[in-house]
SETOR-40399 format. One record per residue (C-alpha): residue in one letter; x, y, z. Coordinates in steps of 0.5 Angstrom, whole numbers, padded with zeros to 4 digits, always signed. Each point is the difference from the previous one (the first is absolute). Example, Ala and Ser with C-alpha at 12.3 -4.5 7.8 and 13.67 -1.06 7.14 Angstrom:
2
a+0025-0009+0016/s+0002+0007-0002/
This chain:
302
m+0037-0010+0002/s+0000+0006-0006/l-0001-0001-0007/q+0007+0000-0002/q+0002-0005+0006/a-0005-0005-0003/y+0002+0002-0007/k+0008-0001+0002/s-0002-0006+0004/g-0003-0004-0006/k-0007+0000+0004/l-0003+0004-0004/r+0002-0004-0006/n-0003-0006+0003/k-0006+0003+0002/v-0001+0002-0008/k+0001-0007-0002/k-0005-0003+0005/a-0005+0005-0002/y+0001-0001-0007/r-0002-0008+0001/e-0006+0002+0004/f-0003+0004-0006/r+0000-0006-0004/n-0006-0003+0005/c-0002+0007+0003/r-0002-0001+0007/l+0004+0006+0003/c-0007+0004+0002/p-0005-0004+0005/q-0005-0001-0007/k+0005-0005-0002/c-0002+0000-0007/s+0005-0005-0002/v+0001+0003-0007/n+0006+0001-0004/r+0002+0007+0000/l+0006-0001-0004/a-0004-0002-0006/d-0004+0006+0001/e-0006-0003+0003/i-0004+0004+0004/g-0002-0001+0007/s-0005+0003+0005/c+0004+0006+0001/g-0001+0002-0008/i+0007+0000-0001/g+0005-0005-0004/k+0007+0000-0001/f+0002+0007+0000/p-0003+0005+0005/i-0004+0006-0002/v+0002+0007+0003/s-0005+0005+0001/g+0005+0005+0002/a+0007+0001+0004/a+0002+0007+0003/p+0002+0003+0006/h-0006+0000+0005/r-0001+0005+0005/g-0006-0002+0003/e+0002-0006+0004/e+0001-0001+0007/p+0005+0005+0002/p+0005-0005+0002/l+0000-0002-0007/s-0001+0006-0004/g+0005+0005+0004/s+0002+0006-0004/s+0002-0003-0007/g-0006-0005-0001/s-0001-0008+0000/g+0002-0003-0006/t-0007-0003-0002/i-0001-0005-0005/f-0007-0002-0001/f-0002-0007-0003/s-0006-0001-0003/g-0004-0007+0001/c-0002-0002+0007/s-0002-0007+0004/l-0006+0003+0003/n-0006+0003-0003/c-0002+0005+0005/v-0007+0003-0002/y+0002+0007+0003/c+0007+0000-0004/q+0002+0008-0001/n+0005-0003-0005/y-0004-0005-0004/d+0002+0003-0007/i+0007-0003+0003/s-0002-0006+0004/q-0005-0002-0005/k+0000+0003-0006/l+0008+0000-0001/r+0001+0007-0002/g+0008+0001-0001/n+0005-0003-0004/t+0004-0006-0001/f+0007+0000+0003/t+0005-0005-0002/i+0005-0002+0006/p+0006+0005-0002/e-0005+0005-0001/l-0003-0001+0007/a+0007+0000+0003/r+0002+0007-0004/t-0006+0003+0003/m+0002-0002+0007/l+0007+0003-0002/r-0003+0007-0002/l-0004+0000+0006/e+0006+0000+0004/n+0003+0005-0004/k-0005+0005+0001/g+0001-0001+0008/c-0005-0004+0002/h+0001-0003+0007/n-0003-0007-0002/i-0002-0004-0005/n-0008-0001+0001/l-0003-0006-0003/v-0007+0001+0000/t-0005-0006-0001/p+0006-0005-0001/s-0003-0007+0002/h-0001-0003-0007/v+0006+0003-0003/i+0006-0003+0004/y+0004-0003-0005/p+0001+0006-0004/i+0001+0005+0006/l+0005-0005+0003/a+0004+0000-0007/a-0001+0007-0001/l+0003+0001+0007/y+0006-0004-0002/l+0001+0004-0006/a+0000+0006+0003/a+0004-0002+0006/g+0005-0002-0005/e+0000+0007-0003/g+0001+0003+0008/l-0007+0001+0002/d+0000+0000+0008/l-0006+0003+0003/p-0005-0003+0005/v-0005-0005-0004/v-0008+0001+0002/y-0005-0005-0001/n-0006+0003+0000/s-0006-0005+0000/s-0007-0002+0001/g+0002-0004+0006/y-0002-0006-0004/d+0006-0003-0001/s+0003-0007+0000/l+0005-0003+0005/k+0004-0003-0006/a+0000+0007-0004/l+0003+0003+0007/e+0005-0005+0001/l+0003+0002-0007/m+0000+0008+0002/d+0003-0002+0007/g+0007+0004+0000/v-0002+0004-0006/v-0006+0004+0003/d+0002+0005+0005/i-0007+0003+0001/y-0007-0003+0000/m-0006+0004-0001/p-0006-0004+0000/d-0007+0002+0000/f-0004-0004+0005/k-0007+0000-0003/y-0004-0004+0004/g-0001-0003+0007/s-0004-0006-0002/d+0000-0005-0006/e-0007+0001-0001/a+0001+0008-0002/g+0006-0002-0005/k-0005-0005-0003/r-0006+0006-0001/y+0005+0006-0001/s+0006-0003-0004/q-0003-0007-0003/i+0005-0004+0003/e+0000-0006+0005/e+0004+0001+0006/y+0003+0007+0000/y+0001+0001+0007/s+0002-0007+0001/k+0006+0001-0005/a+0001+0007+0001/s+0001-0001+0008/k+0005-0005-0001/a+0004+0004-0006/i+0000+0006+0005/e+0003-0004+0005/e+0005-0003-0004/m+0002+0007-0003/y+0001+0003+0007/r+0004-0006+0002/q+0005+0002-0006/v+0000+0007+0001/g-0002+0002+0007/k-0003+0007+0002/l+0001+0006-0004/t+0007+0003+0001/v+0002+0007-0003/d+0006+0004-0001/e+0002+0006+0003/k-0004+0004-0005/g-0006-0004+0001/i+0000-0004-0006/a-0002-0008+0001/t+0006-0005-0001/s-0003-0006+0002/g-0006-0003+0003/l-0008-0001+0000/l-0005+0006-0002/i-0007-0003+0000/r-0006+0004-0003/h-0007-0001+0001/l-0006+0003-0004/v-0006+0002+0004/l-0006-0002-0003/p-0007+0002+0002/e-0004-0003+0005/g+0006-0004+0003/a-0001-0004-0006/a+0008-0002+0000/e-0001-0003+0007/t+0006+0005+0002/k+0000-0002+0008/n+0002-0007-0002/i+0006+0002-0004/m+0002+0005+0005/e+0000-0006+0005/f+0004-0004-0004/i+0005+0005-0001/a+0001+0001+0007/k+0000-0007+0002/k+0004-0004-0005/l+0005+0006-0002/s+0001+0006+0004/a-0004+0006+0003/d+0005+0004-0002/n+0000-0001-0008/y-0002+0006-0004/v-0007-0001-0002/n-0003+0005-0005/i-0008+0000+0001/m-0002+0004-0007/r-0005+0004-0002/q+0000+0000-0007/y-0006-0004-0002/y-0006+0002-0004/p-0005-0004-0004/s+0003-0002-0007/y+0000-0006-0005/q-0006-0005+0002/a+0000+0003+0007/g-0007+0003-0001/n-0003-0008-0001/f+0002+0000+0008/p-0005+0005+0004/e+0005+0000+0006/l+0006+0002-0005/a-0004+0005-0004/k+0002+0006+0004/r+0006+0003+0004/p+0002-0002+0007/d-0002+0005+0005/g+0003+0003+0006/e-0003-0006+0004/d+0003-0005-0004/f+0007+0003+0001/r+0000+0001+0007/r-0003-0007+0001/a+0007-0003-0004/h+0004+0004+0004/r-0003-0002+0006/s+0001-0007-0002/a+0007+0001-0001/r+0001+0003+0007/d-0004-0005+0004/s+0005-0005-0003/g+0006+0003+0003/i+0002+0004-0007/d+0004+0006+0002/p-0003+0006-0003/g+0007+0003-0002/t+0000-0006-0005/l-0007+0003-0003/p+0002+0005-0005/e-0007+0003+0000/s-0003+0002+0007/i-0007+0001+0002/
């Protein structure tokens, strides 16, 4: 179902109403703070009633199926349900750099990105601002917005939130950060990251299936999984690859990423206070291949 179909059928309007009710006693992310976001109470994500946007522009540095020739229409939301000790965007996730947007302002931003020729609307770190996002999509769809919607999250999403996004999101692009709850607690200071993320990503796959692209190689729907390699196997990559192959499909598009460098509080963790080396990357790719994941689904090959 496209955004326009969801809008014209009334499905999107109903989702906005449900999300509005949830915001009064917010339990939309696995933190389940239960604060009244409509009264501008602040959740563990650091955000109250209105989203803070740190930037919005065509992004040509995403995965090729998203960026294409004209860029992915990225909207970066400040705040986060996690507190990753190595966060490279901590000024956005923890210090909340950006500007507060009303729902109409967010809708106009989406339309502006469409007018710039972007291939999609890419919602970066959306999990804690689902109500304003849905409301803005409703307003923008009423003005003709008709691009694929990308849900670009940490993977730490609740099934309740994903139910609200079902039929609205075309492309899910979650990080799959850790292969155990223990790693999530140590490095992102939350309980049950793997337990929650694995269920969430399974639901994402149920909704949209494997990544599909058009004749120009631009993604139209499906799941795209990212995994950031940490030094010394700290992310427990093997468990993640085995889960993808066994519970989803070995044909899924999996991006094993090289971007890690020590940032924020990483220096407090000896294993994180350095960049991954060549063996770290080779081990990650071996884990993928040993799990049966097709090397053709890995954008970076070693």
